[in-house]
C-alpha positions as CSV (number, residue, x, y, z in Angstrom):
1,M,-24.6,-12.1,5.4
2,V,-25.1,-15.1,3.0
3,S,-28.9,-15.6,2.3
4,K,-30.6,-19.0,2.0
5,A,-31.1,-18.2,-1.7
6,D,-27.4,-17.9,-2.2
7,N,-26.6,-20.9,0.0
8,P,-29.5,-23.4,-0.1
9,S,-27.5,-26.2,1.7
10,G,-27.2,-24.0,4.8
11,T,-23.5,-24.7,5.2
12,V,-21.2,-21.9,6.2
13,P,-19.0,-21.0,3.3
14,E,-15.3,-20.9,3.8
15,K,-13.9,-17.4,4.4
16,K,-11.2,-16.4,1.9
17,L,-9.5,-13.2,0.8
18,E,-7.4,-13.7,-2.3
19,I,-5.2,-11.3,-4.2
20,R,-5.8,-12.0,-7.9
21,R,-3.7,-9.3,-9.6
22,V,-1.4,-6.4,-8.8
23,E,-0.9,-3.5,-11.1
24,L,1.4,-0.5,-10.8
25,R,-0.9,2.4,-11.7
26,R,1.6,5.2,-11.4
27,M,5.0,6.1,-10.0
28,A,6.7,9.5,-9.6
29,F,10.2,10.0,-8.3
30,E,12.3,13.2,-7.9
31,A,15.7,13.5,-6.4
32,A,18.0,16.4,-5.7
33,P,20.7,16.9,-8.4
34,V,23.6,14.4,-7.8
35,P,26.3,17.1,-7.1
36,H,24.0,18.6,-4.4
37,L,22.9,15.3,-2.9
38,D,25.0,14.1,0.0
39,A,23.6,10.6,0.8
40,G,25.7,10.6,4.0
41,K,23.5,13.4,5.3
42,I,20.2,11.8,4.6
43,D,18.4,11.1,7.9
44,W,17.4,7.5,7.1
45,E,15.7,7.1,10.5
46,N,13.3,10.0,9.8
47,V,12.1,9.1,6.3
48,D,8.5,10.1,6.1
49,L,6.2,7.3,4.8
50,R,2.5,8.0,4.3
51,I,0.0,5.5,3.0
52,K,-3.5,5.9,1.9
53,C,-5.9,3.1,0.9
54,N,-9.1,3.3,-1.1
55,V,-11.5,0.4,-1.8
56,N,-13.6,0.1,-4.9
57,R,-16.3,-2.5,-5.5
58,L,-16.2,-4.1,-8.9
59,K,-18.6,-6.5,-10.4
60,K,-17.5,-9.6,-8.5
61,N,-14.2,-8.4,-7.0
62,Y,-12.7,-5.5,-5.2
63,A,-9.9,-3.1,-6.0
64,L,-7.7,-1.9,-3.3
65,I,-5.8,1.3,-4.4
66,M,-2.7,1.9,-2.2
67,T,-0.9,5.2,-2.6
68,A,2.5,5.5,-0.7
69,N,4.4,8.7,-0.4
70,V,8.0,8.7,0.8
71,H,9.9,11.9,1.6
72,A,13.6,11.9,2.6
73,K,15.6,15.0,3.6
74,S,19.3,15.7,3.5
75,G,19.7,18.3,6.2
76,E,16.9,20.8,5.5
77,E,16.8,20.0,1.8
78,T,14.7,17.4,0.1
79,A,16.9,14.4,-0.9
80,F,14.1,12.6,-2.8
81,W,10.4,11.9,-2.8
82,I,8.6,9.1,-4.4
83,T,4.9,8.4,-4.9
84,V,3.7,4.9,-5.8
85,E,0.2,3.9,-6.6
86,E,-0.5,0.2,-6.8
87,V,-3.9,-1.5,-7.4
88,G,-4.6,-5.0,-6.0
89,M,-7.6,-6.9,-7.3
90,F,-9.1,-9.0,-4.6
91,A,-11.7,-11.7,-4.4
92,A,-13.5,-12.1,-1.1
93,Q,-15.7,-15.1,-0.2
94,G,-17.8,-15.9,2.8
95,Y,-17.7,-12.4,4.3
96,A,-20.6,-10.0,4.8
97,E,-20.4,-7.0,2.5
98,E,-19.8,-4.6,5.4
99,E,-16.9,-6.7,6.6
100,V,-15.0,-6.7,3.3
101,E,-13.9,-3.0,3.2
102,N,-12.3,-3.2,6.7
103,L,-10.8,-6.6,5.8
104,L,-9.2,-5.1,2.6
105,R,-7.9,-2.1,4.5
106,T,-6.1,-4.4,7.0
107,K,-5.3,-7.8,5.6
108,G,-5.6,-6.8,2.0
109,A,-3.3,-3.8,2.5
110,A,-0.8,-6.0,4.3
111,Q,-0.7,-8.3,1.2
112,L,-0.3,-5.4,-1.2
113,Y,2.3,-3.5,0.8
114,P,5.3,-5.7,-0.2
115,F,4.7,-4.9,-3.9
116,V,4.6,-1.2,-3.1
117,R,7.7,-1.5,-1.0
118,E,9.6,-3.3,-3.7
119,V,8.9,-0.5,-6.2
120,I,10.1,2.1,-3.7
121,L,13.2,0.3,-2.7
122,S,14.3,-0.7,-6.2
123,T,13.8,2.9,-7.5
124,V,15.8,4.4,-4.7
125,A,18.6,1.8,-5.2
126,R,18.8,2.5,-9.0
127,C,19.6,6.1,-8.2
128,G,22.7,5.0,-6.4
129,L,21.4,5.9,-2.9
130,P,22.1,3.6,0.1
131,N,19.5,1.0,0.9
132,L,16.3,2.4,2.3
133,G,14.8,0.4,5.2
134,L,11.1,0.9,5.2
135,T,9.6,-0.1,8.5
136,P,6.5,-2.3,8.6
137,F,3.3,-0.3,8.4
138,P,0.5,-0.9,11.0
139,F,-2.3,-1.9,8.8
140,D,-4.3,-3.2,11.7
141,V,-4.8,0.4,13.0
142,P,-8.5,1.3,12.6
143,K,-9.4,4.0,10.1
144,L,-6.1,3.8,8.2
145,E,-7.3,6.5,5.8
146,S,-7.6,9.0,8.6
147,S,-4.1,8.3,9.9
148,A,-2.4,9.1,6.6
149,T,-2.5,12.4,4.8
150,D,-2.0,13.3,1.2
């Protein structure tokens, strides 16, 4: 909560969550050798997407680290897998400290996900594979980190 010392006028500060910067921390991609990869046999409906989010408090801002793992199979064989780790730097104003982490794991993650998704989709497309349609991820589900595994 905002104390009187921080806010002597007693007015309620406007609540804001702003993404300030996005950085690609790391990306790893591996695909089956082209002669063995049959893109027609990839089960695009059952592509496994797992997301994990961690929040770090910085001096005045917050870092949301999103790690996305995508695994696609062609029959029983792995067609490709990709891991993307993006960091979003966020500024939060008007929220209690205990509210910020949950806010970042929901609204912040929803703001960062399009950047992660773009890296995944463009990497898969550059390999000559058909367009990958990643479904929206339910960031409003409580305890996101427990619903995703490494």
